[in-house]
N, C-alpha and C positions, 0 to 999 in steps of 0.2 A: 504494500500499500504506499510505499513511501515516495512511488511516481505518481502518485495519483494526491491532489490537493485541490485546495479553493482559494481565488482571489476576491477579495469583496470589495468591489469600487463605489466609492461614494459618487463618483463621475464617471460612466464607461461609455469610451468612444466607440460604438460598433460601425459595423458599416452603414447602418440607416441615420446613424448621427448619434449624438450624445443621448445618454437615459441615466436614471438617477438609481442608486442603491441595488446594485446587481452582483450575482454571484457569477463568476466565471470557475470552470470546472477545469482541470488539468488532467491529462491521464495520457501517460508515456509519451508525453510531448507535444500533443495534441489538444485542442481547443473541444471537449466533449458536449458541454452542458454551459448556456446561459441563462439564469432565471433570477427571480426575484426571492426566491429561497432555494436552499441546499437539501439536497435529498438524504445525503448522507453524512456520518458524523465524520469528518474530513480536517486535516488541520486547515485553519483558515488565516490567509494572508490579508492585512485590511489595507488599504491604499487610499489616498483622496482621488487620484484622477489616472483610470487605466486606459492606455493607447496602444495601438498597433507599432510593434518594433520599426524603425528607418531603415531605410534601404540606401546606402551609400553607393551610387553606379560610379562613382570616379573618385579616387581617393589613391593617391601616391605613396602616401605613407604616414608616419607619428613616431614619435619619441626615440628619434635618430634611426628607424630603421624605414626601409622602402623595399618597394616591390623589386626594381633592379637589382636589389642583393642579393636576389635569384636563389634565395635558400629557405627552405621551409621555417625555420625558426626565426627568421625578421617576418615570414607573413602571419604566422603563429602569433607572434608579439603584438604584431600589428591588430590582431583579431580581439585582443585582451582587452588594448588599451582602447580601442574604436568601440566597444561595448558600453564604456563609461561614458562614451558621447552619445548614447542610446542608439546605437546601430546593432541591427541583429542579424545585417547580411552586407556585403558588399562584396564589390568587384576589384581588386588589386588591379593598378594600373601601370602599365609600362609606359617608356617614354621613347622618342628617336633616337635609336644608337644602333650600331652594326648590329646585322642580322643574328651572328651568334650571341649576341648577349639578351637580347628578345626572345631568342630561341630559349636560353637559360634562364629567364624569369617565367616563361611560359611555363616549361618544365616545373619548377619551384610552385606554381600555381596549382597545378594539375595535382601534384604531391598532396597540397595542402587540400584540395579539395575531393580526393580521394580519402587521405589519412583522417582529416577532420581535425580542427582545431579546438583551441579550449576558449575561445570567445565567438564573436561574430563568426555566424556562416560564409565562406568562401563560394560566391555564385560561379565565377568564372571571371578572366581579365578581361578588362577593356584595354584594347591595344589601340593608343594614342601615338599613331606614328608609324613607319617613318614615311607615309604617302602625303605629304605636303607640301607647299609651295612656301617661297622664302618669304615672300611681301607680309604675312602675319605669323613669322616663326615663333614668335613668343620663346619661350625656353627651349626649343626643339635646334640643335645644332645643323645648321645647313647640309655640312659636309656629309651626313649620313642621310639626307632625304631621298628616298627612290620614287619609281614610278610602279603601280602594281602591274607588275610582268607576270606570265604565266607561271613561272618559276616562282615567285613570290607569293602568287596567289596558292599555288599548290601547298607551300610551306603552311601556311596559316590553314588553309580548307582540309588538309588530307592529314597534317601530321598533328595540328594543333587544334583541330576544332572544338574537340570536346572541352578543352581548357578555356575557351575564347566564347565572352558571352557578345561583345562589341568591339566591332574596328571602326575606326575614324579614318576619313581620306580627305581630298581636298579635289571637289568634282572636276574642277576645270581642266584637270589634264584626263585625255582621252581614255588612257589605259584603267585609270582610277575609277573613271565614269562607267567603262563599258561591263567592269568586273563587278559593280555592285550586286547583280544578279546574283553572281557565283556565288559571292560571300552569303546571300540572304537563301540561297539553297541550300546551304550548310546549316543553316539554323542561326548563323552569326547576325547579330543585328549590327546595322551600318549607319553611323554619324557622318557629318560633315563638319570639318574642323580646319583651323589653319589655313585657310582659303580666301583666295581674292575673287571668289565667282560672283557673277554677277545675279539677276534676279532669275534670267530665265534660264541659266545654267542649273540654279540651284533648284528650280521648278523641273527642269528634266531629272534629275537626281532624285528627286521627289518621284517623280514619277516612275523611276526604275525600283524604288524601295526605300531609300535611305530615309530615316524617319526621326532623327535627332539632331539636335543642332546644337554644339558643344560649346559650352559657358559662353551663353549668348554675350555678346557685343564685343569678347576678347579673343581676339584671332582669327577676325574675321573682317571681310569688308562690311562698312558702317552702311547706315540707313541715308539716305538723300532724298530729296523729294523730288527730283529727275529721274534718280536711278535708285531701287529701294536696295538693292543690293544684297547682301548673303542675309543681314538683320530683317528686312524687309519681308524676304522668302520665308525666313524661319515664322514670324509673327504672322504673315498673313495665311500661310496654308494650316488648314485645320488637322491634317494627318501627322503634323510635326509635332514631337514634342522638343521643350526647349529648357537645355540646362542653364542654372543659374547660380551663380554662387552669391550669395546673400551677406557679405560680409563689410559691405560698407565701401568697401577699396575698388573693387572691381566694376561695380556697377552703382551708380548713386540710388539711395533709397526713393527717391522719388520715380525714379525710372524704373526701377523694379514695380512701384506700384501700376505703370502702365504698361509695362508687361502682363503683369497680373489682370488687366482688364483686357488686353487682347488674348491671351490664352486661358486663361480661368486656371482653376484648380486642376482640371484633367489633364491638360498639357504643360504643365510646369512642373520640373524636376528639379528640386533642391539637391545641389551636390555640394560637396566640401573643395573638390580638387586641392584636399591638404597634402603635405609633402612632409618630410622627417623631422622639420623643425617643430612640427605640431605638439604641442605639449613642453618644448623644450624652450631654454632662454634664447635669446637673441645671439646671433653669431654669425659665423660661415659654415654653410652646408652643402652637399653635395645634392645636387637634383640630376638625376641621369647623368649625362656626360659634362654637366656644366656646375661650377661653383656660384654660389647664390648667397647672399648677402640678407640677412634679417636684421631687421631694425624696428623695433616697437612692432612686432607679430608680422610685419609685410615684407613677403620677399621679392627681392628683384637682382636679374641678373647685371653684370658689370656694365652690359650698354642700357640698362634702366628699363627692361621689360618685368613685368609682374611674370614671379614664376612659381606659380600654383599658390597654397596659400596655408595659413595655420587655422583656419576656422574649424569648429566642431560643429557636426551637422545639427545636433539639439540645438546650439546657438541660432543657425541659421533660421531656425522654425521660430524661435523666438522673436528674432531680428525682424523677418517677414510678419510676424503677428503685431509689433512694435511699430514698423515704419508703414505699413499698407492696411487696407480696408479690409485685408483677409483675416477670419477668424484663426484662434488658436485649432480649430477643428482643420479648417482649409489649409492651413501653413501644415499640421502633421501630413494631412492628405498628399501634399506635394512631395512630402519626403517619404512615403510609406508607399499607398496604393498606386501612384500616378509611375514612381519607377518600377515597380511590381508589374503593370500592365505594361508599360514601354518594354520590358523584359518577357513578356508572356508567361508569367510565373504569378499571376495574381490568383491562381486556383490554389496556390499553397500558403501564399503570406501576402502582407499588405494589407490586410485588417483584420479586426476579431471578429470570427465567425465560426460556426461549428464544422469541425473537420479541417480547419487549418492548423498550420504548424502554432505553437504558442510561442511566438515571437513577440513578445511585450515589454512596453515599458511602463513605471510609473514616476505620476509628477507629483509634484509638492511645493506649492508656492512658487511656481514657474522654476523648478529646479527638478534635476533629472534625479529620482531617489534610488530607482531600481532597473535592471534590465535581465529578462528573462530569453534565451534561446533555446526554443523547443523543451520549454519548461525547467530548464536548467537555470539558477541564479547566476548568472557571470557579473553582475555588478550592483552592489551594495554601499550606498552612499554612508550609512551609519557605521559599516566596518572599515570603511576607507578612512 
């Protein structure tokens, strides 16, 4: 009976909305019952506000660890730390680098996915690069950028497709555009990123099946009233999800409100884009092939470009609630159900529903207090 218990929530954020004074029964890591009474005499954990666990689909690292360390130990440590940010599942994210290094990182992600980790669940890798263009390179070294040749596509779709959830590319390159369907056929979600694509090119990429705009406004052609650009295409197309880094540095809070009005909670995904300095002091850190300087929690390359973030996903949820007209319920949706739907895993996580994994977070006075992954308590603020 140790793997059976109840959580009593004064406020429960169910898939249908907030309800009061509900019991949620957990059995073998799954949600099996939701009601106003408990049917059995089992242990009861009482919380103020119970919500679905967050899903970070774009995160490079934290606490000195990074996906590009290419080790199970680093990804496991990342999973433990990220659970204290309210994240119950995540996509370890690579960077543009020599193919051999990306392959090593993907092998480590696959090992973590198969072996399991001690914190947040590993969904699969987000391959960010090397299929980009120089104009909006961000923290991606130009010397390792490539085109999606048949050889490169085979590497990802046949050797590592089970390890990959998402691959990002710049669609203005012909080979990249034409290979979008090949990635999708293998079950890999395609995103557009670090691109100078005009509006029409982006719309063609969406017609081919690309479904995500990576860290909106950053690493892409901006919005102009005579040329909507990449930003305009992402905002305009209702088929497409928009990633957003809600730290106040990557995107102004008032612009986040505009994005929310355009995309709504259904198509807006909060991400951290966190790098290894997250949870650490300011200083010099390695991000992929580059050294970056972190000052006041803001990471930049030597040429001044933002280089990921030190954002914790739970803080992005509270930021969006504070800065915009979105409710806490909507902000949580953007970091739970929206990413789950975008990845096609909303049948098993992303909301509190009977039959889904018991990936849950408890919030008290606008602070994270507990995190459960498949019914296992992996973070408890009181114990910390």
